[in-house]
N, C-alpha and C positions, 0 to 999 in steps of 0.2 A: 710705163703704165705703173702707178702707184700699188703700194701694198694693200690698201684699203680696196681699191678697185677691182684687185685679183681676187680678192676674198669675196667681194659681191658677186663677181663674174661666177664663181665656184659654187657660192650659196645659191644663185638664181639658177644655176645650171642643174643642181640637186633637186630643187623644188620643182622645176620643169620636168625633170626625168621621173620623179615620184608621180606626181599628175598624170603624165603621159602613161605611166605603167598602170595606174588606176583606171583610167579611161579605156586603153587597150584591154585590162582584165573584164572591164565592163561589157566592151563591145564583144570580147569571145565568149561571154556568158559565163565566165569564172567567177565575177563578184556580182552576186544578185541583190535587187532591192531598189533599182532605179528604172527610169524611162530609157537610160542609155543601154540596159542590160539586152544583150543579143543583137544589138544594131551594129552591122559591120563598120558603118561609117565611123563610129567612135573608135573602133580598133585602129583604122588607119590614122584618124588623127592622134590618137595616142602614140603610135608607131613613129610618128613624125617627130611628136614632142620628144619621146624618148632620145631619138638621134639628135635634135635640137639640143636637148640637156647635156649629151656626152660631148657634143661640140664645145659648148660653153665651158663645161669642166676641164675638157683639155686645154682650151686656151687660156683658161685661168691658171692651171698648173703649169702650162709650158712658159709662161710669161714670168712666172716666179722661178722656174729653173734658168731661163735666159739671164735674168737681172742678177742672179747670183754670180754667173760667171763672168759678169763684166765688172763687178766691184773691184 
């Protein structure tokens, strides 16, 4: 995987993680001011997004470490 692809993977992972954390916070009624506030469904969607974001970040970082060892 190219260096740019790894960077994109990590950046997308961070964005998904942050958006998921906001969704989860709204679902748990920690972040008020939206129709999502207090709705448990958004907590579950956010939690899944956080997990996906972490996986993307790890995959991007792992590929970077693997390719350094091969050179």
